[in-house]
DRENLOFI-981271 format. One record per residue (C-alpha): residue in three letters; x, y, z; residue number from 1. Coordinates in nm, 3 decimals. Example, Ala and Ser with C-alpha at 12.3 -4.5 7.8 and 13.67 -1.06 7.14 Angstrom:
BEGIN
ALA,1.230,-0.450,0.780,1
SER,1.367,-0.106,0.714,2
# end
This chain:
BEGIN
UNK,-0.863,1.449,-3.513,1
UNK,-1.239,1.474,-3.562,2
UNK,-1.485,1.188,-3.572,3
UNK,-1.596,1.299,-3.916,4
UNK,-1.246,1.258,-4.055,5
UNK,-1.217,0.916,-3.897,6
UNK,-1.526,0.813,-4.092,7
UNK,-1.347,0.869,-4.421,8
UNK,-1.259,0.530,-4.573,9
UNK,-0.928,0.645,-4.718,10
UNK,-0.819,0.789,-4.384,11
UNK,-0.923,0.469,-4.207,12
UNK,-0.711,0.270,-4.452,13
UNK,-0.412,0.499,-4.392,14
UNK,-0.450,0.452,-4.017,15
UNK,-0.454,0.078,-4.060,16
UNK,-0.147,0.076,-4.279,17
UNK,0.042,0.316,-4.053,18
UNK,-0.001,0.113,-3.737,19
UNK,0.291,-0.129,-3.678,20
UNK,0.224,-0.500,-3.668,21
UNK,-0.142,-0.485,-3.762,22
UNK,-0.132,-0.839,-3.892,23
UNK,-0.499,-0.924,-3.870,24
UNK,-0.635,-1.131,-4.160,25
UNK,-0.911,-0.982,-4.370,26
UNK,-1.268,-1.075,-4.284,27
UNK,-1.330,-1.199,-4.636,28
UNK,-1.130,-1.518,-4.577,29
UNK,-1.314,-1.833,-4.485,30
UNK,-1.380,-1.855,-4.112,31
UNK,-1.211,-2.191,-4.087,32
UNK,-0.891,-2.043,-4.232,33
UNK,-0.871,-1.720,-4.033,34
UNK,-0.790,-1.673,-3.668,35
UNK,-0.982,-1.487,-3.404,36
UNK,-0.859,-1.127,-3.435,37
UNK,-0.817,-0.948,-3.100,38
UNK,-0.715,-0.584,-3.063,39
UNK,-0.636,-0.396,-2.741,40
UNK,-0.400,-0.112,-2.640,41
UNK,-0.144,-0.325,-2.458,42
UNK,0.197,-0.403,-2.609,43
UNK,0.377,-0.728,-2.529,44
UNK,0.707,-0.553,-2.476,45
UNK,0.866,-0.786,-2.222,46
UNK,0.877,-1.165,-2.178,47
UNK,0.869,-1.116,-1.800,48
UNK,0.526,-1.194,-1.650,49
UNK,0.587,-0.935,-1.378,50
UNK,0.549,-0.676,-1.655,51
UNK,0.323,-0.837,-1.917,52
UNK,0.163,-1.141,-1.754,53
UNK,-0.174,-0.965,-1.772,54
UNK,-0.163,-0.983,-2.153,55
UNK,-0.091,-1.357,-2.156,56
UNK,-0.364,-1.416,-1.900,57
UNK,-0.627,-1.205,-2.080,58
UNK,-0.557,-1.389,-2.405,59
UNK,-0.590,-1.727,-2.228,60
UNK,-0.229,-1.813,-2.311,61
UNK,-0.107,-1.841,-1.953,62
UNK,-0.276,-1.933,-1.625,63
UNK,-0.232,-1.864,-1.256,64
UNK,-0.309,-2.118,-0.984,65
UNK,-0.641,-1.950,-0.903,66
UNK,-0.875,-1.744,-1.120,67
UNK,-1.187,-1.538,-1.069,68
UNK,-1.512,-1.574,-1.262,69
UNK,-1.696,-1.269,-1.400,70
UNK,-1.932,-1.292,-1.100,71
UNK,-1.638,-1.241,-0.864,72
UNK,-1.620,-1.599,-0.735,73
UNK,-1.283,-1.770,-0.717,74
UNK,-1.226,-2.071,-0.941,75
UNK,-0.943,-2.318,-0.972,76
UNK,-0.715,-2.292,-1.273,77
UNK,-0.388,-2.479,-1.227,78
UNK,-0.493,-2.548,-0.869,79
UNK,-0.794,-2.778,-0.866,80
UNK,-0.861,-2.722,-0.493,81
UNK,-0.720,-2.558,-0.180,82
UNK,-0.770,-2.559,0.196,83
UNK,-0.660,-2.340,0.486,84
UNK,-0.570,-2.484,0.826,85
UNK,-0.749,-2.397,1.149,86
UNK,-0.458,-2.174,1.247,87
UNK,-0.525,-1.953,0.943,88
UNK,-0.158,-1.983,0.849,89
UNK,-0.120,-2.302,0.644,90
UNK,-0.261,-2.322,0.292,91
UNK,-0.248,-2.634,0.076,92
UNK,-0.304,-2.617,-0.301,93
UNK,-0.366,-2.935,-0.500,94
UNK,-0.244,-2.896,-0.860,95
UNK,-0.421,-3.034,-1.163,96
UNK,-0.263,-3.299,-1.381,97
UNK,-0.190,-3.028,-1.639,98
UNK,0.076,-2.993,-1.909,99
UNK,0.269,-2.703,-2.055,100
UNK,0.250,-2.616,-2.423,101
UNK,0.575,-2.806,-2.482,102
UNK,0.422,-3.123,-2.338,103
UNK,0.607,-3.125,-2.005,104
UNK,0.399,-3.177,-1.688,105
UNK,0.315,-2.906,-1.438,106
UNK,0.477,-3.005,-1.108,107
UNK,0.463,-2.853,-0.762,108
UNK,0.845,-2.812,-0.734,109
UNK,0.855,-2.612,-1.058,110
UNK,0.551,-2.401,-0.960,111
UNK,0.726,-2.317,-0.633,112
UNK,1.038,-2.204,-0.823,113
UNK,0.831,-1.984,-1.057,114
UNK,0.648,-1.817,-0.771,115
UNK,0.965,-1.771,-0.567,116
UNK,1.118,-1.582,-0.859,117
UNK,0.834,-1.328,-0.892,118
UNK,0.710,-1.311,-0.534,119
UNK,0.903,-1.007,-0.419,120
UNK,0.842,-0.818,-0.745,121
UNK,0.469,-0.879,-0.786,122
UNK,0.247,-0.599,-0.658,123
UNK,-0.009,-0.819,-0.483,124
UNK,0.184,-1.140,-0.418,125
UNK,0.454,-0.946,-0.237,126
UNK,0.196,-0.829,0.018,127
UNK,0.144,-1.185,0.146,128
UNK,0.346,-1.235,0.467,129
UNK,0.498,-1.555,0.336,130
UNK,0.698,-1.762,0.583,131
UNK,0.762,-2.061,0.359,132
UNK,0.655,-2.227,0.035,133
UNK,0.730,-2.592,-0.034,134
UNK,0.626,-2.871,-0.267,135
UNK,0.503,-3.195,-0.117,136
UNK,0.530,-3.452,-0.391,137
UNK,0.450,-3.359,-0.750,138
UNK,0.104,-3.208,-0.702,139
UNK,0.081,-3.038,-0.360,140
UNK,0.205,-2.687,-0.288,141
UNK,0.202,-2.575,0.077,142
UNK,0.225,-2.209,0.174,143
UNK,0.267,-2.094,0.532,144
UNK,0.225,-1.730,0.636,145
UNK,0.375,-1.546,0.932,146
UNK,0.031,-1.402,1.015,147
UNK,-0.324,-1.483,0.902,148
UNK,-0.387,-1.354,0.549,149
UNK,-0.749,-1.427,0.458,150
UNK,-0.739,-1.316,0.091,151
UNK,-0.443,-1.543,0.008,152
UNK,-0.621,-1.768,-0.244,153
UNK,-0.754,-1.468,-0.433,154
UNK,-0.415,-1.299,-0.424,155
UNK,-0.274,-1.590,-0.625,156
UNK,-0.470,-1.451,-0.921,157
UNK,-0.201,-1.179,-0.948,158
UNK,-0.098,-1.186,-1.315,159
UNK,0.271,-1.188,-1.225,160
UNK,0.207,-1.539,-1.093,161
UNK,0.123,-1.698,-1.428,162
UNK,0.311,-2.026,-1.450,163
UNK,0.557,-2.064,-1.738,164
UNK,0.732,-2.387,-1.836,165
UNK,1.096,-2.465,-1.755,166
UNK,1.171,-2.418,-2.126,167
UNK,1.049,-2.057,-2.105,168
UNK,1.362,-1.955,-1.913,169
UNK,1.724,-1.912,-2.013,170
UNK,2.019,-2.062,-1.824,171
UNK,2.021,-1.765,-1.585,172
UNK,1.656,-1.817,-1.497,173
UNK,1.525,-1.520,-1.695,174
UNK,1.195,-1.564,-1.886,175
UNK,1.245,-1.556,-2.262,176
UNK,0.944,-1.730,-2.422,177
UNK,0.571,-1.745,-2.336,178
UNK,0.553,-2.125,-2.298,179
UNK,0.262,-2.170,-2.058,180
UNK,-0.048,-2.383,-1.996,181
UNK,-0.348,-2.190,-2.133,182
UNK,-0.607,-2.291,-2.392,183
UNK,-0.397,-2.109,-2.657,184
UNK,-0.024,-2.150,-2.720,185
UNK,0.192,-1.886,-2.888,186
UNK,0.316,-1.966,-3.238,187
UNK,0.477,-1.635,-3.331,188
UNK,0.558,-1.283,-3.222,189
UNK,0.583,-0.969,-3.434,190
UNK,0.777,-0.707,-3.242,191
UNK,0.595,-0.574,-2.938,192
UNK,0.257,-0.541,-3.109,193
UNK,0.171,-0.882,-3.248,194
UNK,0.123,-1.235,-3.118,195
UNK,-0.018,-1.534,-3.302,196
UNK,-0.145,-1.845,-3.126,197
UNK,-0.322,-2.171,-3.188,198
UNK,-0.558,-2.385,-2.981,199
UNK,-0.373,-2.609,-2.737,200
UNK,-0.512,-2.960,-2.776,201
UNK,-0.358,-3.070,-2.446,202
UNK,-0.531,-2.815,-2.225,203
UNK,-0.671,-2.966,-1.905,204
UNK,-1.023,-2.834,-1.983,205
UNK,-1.008,-2.918,-2.353,206
UNK,-0.916,-2.697,-2.650,207
UNK,-1.112,-2.383,-2.744,208
UNK,-1.364,-2.393,-3.028,209
UNK,-1.176,-2.139,-3.242,210
UNK,-0.851,-2.293,-3.359,211
UNK,-0.626,-1.987,-3.400,212
UNK,-0.587,-1.634,-3.269,213
UNK,-0.402,-1.319,-3.379,214
UNK,-0.345,-1.044,-3.124,215
UNK,-0.256,-0.688,-3.216,216
UNK,-0.165,-0.408,-2.977,217
UNK,-0.289,-0.073,-3.109,218
UNK,-0.206,0.190,-2.846,219
UNK,-0.391,0.470,-3.027,220
UNK,-0.765,0.475,-2.969,221
UNK,-0.827,0.609,-3.319,222
UNK,-0.651,0.309,-3.468,223
UNK,-0.851,0.060,-3.262,224
UNK,-1.176,0.230,-3.357,225
UNK,-1.084,0.230,-3.727,226
UNK,-1.001,-0.143,-3.718,227
UNK,-1.337,-0.223,-3.564,228
UNK,-1.528,0.012,-3.793,229
UNK,-1.361,-0.138,-4.101,230
UNK,-1.445,-0.493,-3.993,231
UNK,-1.076,-0.577,-3.948,232
UNK,-1.107,-0.715,-3.592,233
UNK,-1.332,-0.959,-3.410,234
UNK,-1.284,-0.822,-3.057,235
UNK,-1.169,-0.464,-3.004,236
UNK,-1.116,-0.349,-2.645,237
UNK,-1.093,-0.013,-2.467,238
UNK,-1.293,0.204,-2.704,239
UNK,-1.411,0.554,-2.628,240
UNK,-1.788,0.591,-2.593,241
UNK,-1.802,0.823,-2.895,242
UNK,-1.613,0.572,-3.108,243
UNK,-1.836,0.289,-2.984,244
UNK,-2.146,0.481,-3.093,245
UNK,-1.996,0.542,-3.437,246
UNK,-1.892,0.178,-3.479,247
UNK,-2.239,0.057,-3.384,248
UNK,-2.396,0.301,-3.631,249
UNK,-2.168,0.173,-3.910,250
UNK,-2.309,-0.177,-3.859,251
UNK,-1.977,-0.361,-3.884,252
UNK,-1.974,-0.465,-3.518,253
UNK,-2.193,-0.488,-3.210,254
UNK,-2.095,-0.297,-2.898,255
UNK,-2.087,-0.488,-2.569,256
UNK,-2.038,-0.299,-2.240,257
UNK,-1.942,-0.384,-1.884,258
UNK,-1.873,-0.165,-1.579,259
UNK,-1.526,-0.228,-1.441,260
UNK,-1.396,-0.196,-1.083,261
UNK,-1.153,0.058,-1.228,262
UNK,-1.156,0.423,-1.130,263
UNK,-1.006,0.722,-1.307,264
UNK,-0.834,0.925,-1.037,265
UNK,-0.598,1.214,-0.983,266
UNK,-0.287,1.098,-0.801,267
UNK,-0.055,1.353,-0.641,268
UNK,0.286,1.357,-0.483,269
UNK,0.180,1.412,-0.123,270
UNK,0.540,1.478,-0.027,271
UNK,0.519,1.809,-0.211,272
UNK,0.378,2.113,-0.026,273
UNK,0.107,2.171,-0.288,274
UNK,-0.071,1.848,-0.196,275
UNK,0.042,1.749,0.155,276
UNK,-0.253,1.932,0.317,277
UNK,-0.582,1.738,0.290,278
UNK,-0.764,2.072,0.261,279
UNK,-0.597,2.132,-0.076,280
UNK,-0.701,1.787,-0.195,281
UNK,-1.059,1.848,-0.081,282
UNK,-1.056,2.184,-0.260,283
UNK,-0.942,2.021,-0.583,284
UNK,-1.223,1.768,-0.546,285
UNK,-1.479,2.042,-0.479,286
UNK,-1.361,2.230,-0.789,287
UNK,-1.410,1.924,-1.012,288
UNK,-1.719,1.881,-1.229,289
UNK,-1.741,1.501,-1.240,290
UNK,-2.094,1.491,-1.380,291
UNK,-2.006,1.733,-1.660,292
UNK,-1.701,1.534,-1.766,293
UNK,-1.891,1.205,-1.747,294
UNK,-2.172,1.339,-1.965,295
UNK,-1.972,1.539,-2.218,296
UNK,-1.649,1.337,-2.247,297
UNK,-1.746,0.984,-2.148,298
UNK,-2.108,0.995,-2.276,299
UNK,-2.216,0.816,-1.960,300
UNK,-2.329,1.047,-1.680,301
UNK,-2.368,0.754,-1.438,302
UNK,-1.992,0.693,-1.451,303
UNK,-1.921,1.006,-1.243,304
UNK,-1.755,0.879,-0.923,305
UNK,-1.889,1.028,-0.598,306
UNK,-1.669,0.780,-0.410,307
UNK,-1.365,0.572,-0.498,308
UNK,-1.512,0.225,-0.551,309
UNK,-1.810,0.162,-0.783,310
UNK,-2.137,-0.023,-0.709,311
UNK,-2.014,-0.329,-0.902,312
UNK,-1.800,-0.392,-0.591,313
UNK,-2.111,-0.420,-0.376,314
UNK,-1.928,-0.505,-0.053,315
UNK,-1.692,-0.209,-0.090,316
UNK,-1.936,0.055,-0.217,317
UNK,-2.123,0.244,0.057,318
UNK,-2.440,0.413,-0.075,319
UNK,-2.479,0.590,0.262,320
UNK,-2.145,0.769,0.226,321
UNK,-2.183,1.149,0.171,322
UNK,-2.096,1.187,-0.198,323
UNK,-1.815,1.395,-0.339,324
UNK,-1.975,1.708,-0.487,325
UNK,-1.888,2.024,-0.673,326
UNK,-1.873,2.349,-0.476,327
UNK,-1.615,2.600,-0.608,328
UNK,-1.700,2.854,-0.334,329
UNK,-1.624,2.599,-0.061,330
UNK,-1.307,2.504,-0.249,331
UNK,-1.191,2.867,-0.244,332
UNK,-1.269,2.892,0.129,333
UNK,-1.063,2.581,0.208,334
UNK,-0.765,2.707,0.008,335
UNK,-0.774,3.042,0.190,336
UNK,-0.802,2.863,0.524,337
UNK,-0.493,2.661,0.432,338
UNK,-0.301,2.985,0.370,339
UNK,-0.298,3.000,-0.010,340
UNK,-0.331,3.353,-0.152,341
UNK,-0.333,3.481,-0.510,342
UNK,-0.010,3.626,-0.642,343
UNK,0.027,3.900,-0.902,344
UNK,0.001,3.638,-1.176,345
UNK,-0.331,3.511,-1.040,346
UNK,-0.181,3.183,-0.919,347
UNK,-0.220,3.083,-0.556,348
UNK,0.096,3.080,-0.347,349
UNK,0.201,3.014,0.010,350
UNK,0.542,3.071,0.165,351
UNK,0.699,3.118,-0.177,352
UNK,0.547,2.798,-0.321,353
UNK,0.305,2.843,-0.614,354
UNK,0.009,2.608,-0.648,355
UNK,0.128,2.477,-0.984,356
UNK,0.161,2.121,-1.110,357
UNK,0.245,1.921,-1.420,358
UNK,-0.047,1.681,-1.471,359
UNK,0.059,1.366,-1.654,360
UNK,-0.211,1.199,-1.864,361
UNK,-0.177,0.852,-2.024,362
UNK,-0.218,0.888,-2.399,363
UNK,-0.306,0.521,-2.459,364
UNK,-0.640,0.587,-2.287,365
UNK,-0.776,0.847,-2.528,366
UNK,-1.021,1.006,-2.285,367
UNK,-0.751,1.088,-2.030,368
UNK,-0.570,1.382,-2.197,369
UNK,-0.910,1.540,-2.267,370
UNK,-1.016,1.492,-1.904,371
UNK,-0.686,1.646,-1.795,372
UNK,-0.760,1.953,-2.007,373
UNK,-1.106,1.976,-1.849,374
UNK,-0.951,1.970,-1.501,375
UNK,-0.705,2.237,-1.609,376
UNK,-0.998,2.461,-1.708,377
UNK,-1.205,2.382,-1.396,378
UNK,-0.921,2.450,-1.151,379
UNK,-0.784,2.763,-1.319,380
UNK,-1.052,3.006,-1.180,381
UNK,-0.943,2.913,-0.827,382
UNK,-0.584,3.009,-0.903,383
UNK,-0.451,2.657,-0.957,384
UNK,-0.215,2.636,-1.256,385
UNK,-0.191,2.300,-1.433,386
UNK,0.027,2.202,-1.728,387
UNK,-0.111,1.894,-1.904,388
UNK,0.156,1.653,-2.024,389
UNK,0.034,1.345,-2.219,390
UNK,0.259,1.041,-2.226,391
UNK,0.269,0.662,-2.194,392
UNK,0.087,0.514,-1.896,393
UNK,0.396,0.314,-1.803,394
UNK,0.585,0.633,-1.714,395
UNK,0.390,0.685,-1.390,396
UNK,0.571,0.425,-1.173,397
UNK,0.907,0.567,-1.278,398
UNK,0.799,0.921,-1.193,399
UNK,0.678,0.802,-0.853,400
UNK,0.999,0.614,-0.781,401
UNK,1.238,0.892,-0.882,402
UNK,1.032,1.160,-0.706,403
UNK,0.960,1.365,-1.019,404
UNK,0.583,1.310,-1.004,405
UNK,0.376,1.620,-0.935,406
UNK,0.031,1.495,-1.036,407
UNK,-0.116,1.249,-1.284,408
UNK,-0.436,1.097,-1.408,409
UNK,-0.449,0.723,-1.386,410
UNK,-0.702,0.449,-1.443,411
UNK,-0.653,0.227,-1.141,412
UNK,-0.802,-0.120,-1.117,413
UNK,-0.896,-0.210,-0.762,414
UNK,-0.923,-0.578,-0.845,415
UNK,-0.574,-0.665,-0.966,416
UNK,-0.674,-0.954,-0.744,417
UNK,-1.041,-1.005,-0.649,418
UNK,-1.040,-0.840,-0.304,419
UNK,-0.974,-0.463,-0.331,420
UNK,-0.792,-0.470,0.003,421
UNK,-0.494,-0.614,-0.183,422
UNK,-0.478,-0.289,-0.381,423
UNK,-0.551,-0.066,-0.083,424
UNK,-0.259,-0.230,0.099,425
UNK,0.021,-0.105,-0.131,426
UNK,-0.161,0.213,-0.233,427
UNK,-0.248,0.355,0.108,428
UNK,-0.049,0.180,0.380,429
UNK,0.306,0.145,0.257,430
UNK,0.602,0.302,0.086,431
UNK,0.590,0.099,-0.239,432
UNK,0.321,0.287,-0.428,433
UNK,0.348,0.235,-0.801,434
UNK,0.009,0.360,-0.923,435
UNK,-0.109,0.576,-0.636,436
UNK,-0.019,0.895,-0.452,437
UNK,0.320,0.861,-0.284,438
UNK,0.359,0.999,0.065,439
UNK,0.018,0.915,0.210,440
UNK,0.049,0.819,0.576,441
UNK,-0.253,0.760,0.797,442
UNK,-0.223,0.567,1.123,443
UNK,-0.586,0.455,1.124,444
UNK,-0.568,0.313,0.771,445
UNK,-0.247,0.136,0.866,446
UNK,-0.442,-0.040,1.144,447
UNK,-0.759,-0.110,0.947,448
UNK,-0.605,-0.284,0.647,449
UNK,-0.401,-0.541,0.842,450
UNK,-0.698,-0.608,1.072,451
UNK,-0.916,-0.680,0.770,452
UNK,-0.656,-0.905,0.612,453
UNK,-0.612,-1.105,0.932,454
UNK,-0.984,-1.161,0.987,455
UNK,-1.184,-1.461,0.864,456
UNK,-1.505,-1.324,1.027,457
UNK,-1.758,-1.184,0.776,458
UNK,-1.923,-0.934,1.014,459
UNK,-1.590,-0.797,1.132,460
UNK,-1.468,-0.758,0.775,461
UNK,-1.785,-0.568,0.677,462
UNK,-1.733,-0.319,0.963,463
UNK,-1.371,-0.264,0.864,464
UNK,-1.464,-0.214,0.498,465
UNK,-1.713,0.062,0.584,466
UNK,-1.455,0.252,0.787,467
UNK,-1.184,0.215,0.520,468
UNK,-1.398,0.360,0.241,469
UNK,-1.513,0.643,0.471,470
UNK,-1.153,0.728,0.556,471
UNK,-1.054,0.740,0.190,472
UNK,-1.347,0.976,0.130,473
UNK,-1.233,1.204,0.413,474
UNK,-0.860,1.214,0.337,475
UNK,-0.872,1.192,-0.045,476
UNK,-0.521,1.052,-0.096,477
UNK,-0.642,1.016,-0.456,478
UNK,-0.927,1.217,-0.609,479
UNK,-1.190,0.996,-0.778,480
UNK,-1.321,1.127,-1.109,481
UNK,-1.515,0.851,-1.283,482
UNK,-1.574,0.481,-1.287,483
UNK,-1.494,0.296,-1.606,484
UNK,-1.717,0.134,-1.864,485
UNK,-1.542,-0.104,-2.100,486
UNK,-1.673,-0.076,-2.456,487
UNK,-1.589,-0.375,-2.674,488
UNK,-1.663,-0.403,-3.045,489
UNK,-1.769,-0.757,-3.138,490
UNK,-1.761,-0.875,-3.499,491
UNK,-2.076,-1.040,-3.642,492
UNK,-1.849,-1.336,-3.721,493
UNK,-1.878,-1.427,-3.352,494
UNK,-2.176,-1.584,-3.178,495
UNK,-2.284,-1.301,-2.942,496
UNK,-2.404,-1.553,-2.684,497
UNK,-2.046,-1.677,-2.647,498
UNK,-1.905,-1.331,-2.566,499
UNK,-1.856,-1.288,-2.190,500
UNK,-1.701,-0.963,-2.070,501
UNK,-1.503,-0.992,-1.749,502
UNK,-1.534,-0.695,-1.512,503
UNK,-1.229,-0.824,-1.324,504
UNK,-1.022,-0.790,-1.646,505
UNK,-0.858,-1.127,-1.599,506
UNK,-0.972,-1.276,-1.929,507
UNK,-1.087,-1.164,-2.272,508
UNK,-1.292,-1.484,-2.284,509
UNK,-1.120,-1.606,-2.599,510
UNK,-1.133,-1.972,-2.494,511
UNK,-1.512,-1.971,-2.479,512
UNK,-1.584,-1.795,-2.808,513
UNK,-1.763,-1.957,-3.102,514
UNK,-1.811,-1.849,-3.460,515
UNK,-2.160,-1.736,-3.547,516
# end
């Protein structure tokens, strides 16, 4: 669908009416009577925080014990303070005198039960070598680890660890309702694509300035752009650069931008012969025109990723690292060296195995299917045959787990918790990959990551970081394509000075917003 057609007011209206659960009030209502209208791609399709806790956290409906500020510093949420013992094993968290949305108090015994339920399922929490967790009185939670785990406090920002009230669970202990502690409390739900909420007067930091909120999930990028362009939303997240330019030109919203520690990558099933050899992965990288895609498709040449982690993660980005580059001739040489030869159909083959792959591309990130098609075109001259298959982003973990994955594009955040090592741990040192290439095994990486996690020494951690990022550049278990810029459309109803974009994607900042 072309941008010109999206400009048409009748088409925009049809898009709005066709999207399920677009329950946002019209801008013409008085500001005091209308809620803050938030739009993003993400559906609230499960009451289980392990699956959708990130939505509740971003909307400031639910809170974890620890949070992270937009500058990357940890801050207390439900935990007002914490300490670690001299042995590096014993952590004590002091809880605030906070209350849930139903008025019941937050207590350490209940927090322990909530965390025990999700611990083994949560991507980052499950990496903590927990020996025991116990409440001491009503406000102290004590965690003891089997080995030193220096990023523990930051790991408690894992969205699966949002704390829900006892009344949120059924008799079997399954979460059913989003009764939490955040500045907003849920007042209604409309299928998987709509939540309404009101300011929670009993919040420990005080209620937000805007008294009500309506959230709409609009998975299609065209729909989100049309809502923002028509003035039907106050905050619209995850917009394509082209759509952001058009929205700004229409004058119905301002565009705010922030660079995220999120990288678009190619993940591959390294258990399959096409991708097991690092020479093939390097060849695919050398055949990739990152700068061209960044300029033409993302409208931001600087987002091309010559290494995995972006400069916004200053401690993890190494400007001295030799950058990933484009060199199709070197790519062809590597493939020949690895034994791949062209067959009669022009596709490379080795020992009866063709260098073919289905490349999954998440359709709720509108740039991804287009980037997949660009890769298809860039790799074809080398004899690499790719079939692009768009689909929901949530299908990737299932394809990894059942072994059907061949290759996929994904947009991977490396700060699910503030320290990227907590993402490197499951992605590159274990067998529980959910969003990364399965089958990667590297003995050095398996030594480096635990050594980093166990260390509380800043100089030692810096040395280990440099070697980890260099190793990822050499082995390419995933192929970096581009870093991510978040484009957010902000309604003129909002005071622009109150809009704070969070590069760590923990909060949409709704609690701090003010009307203009």
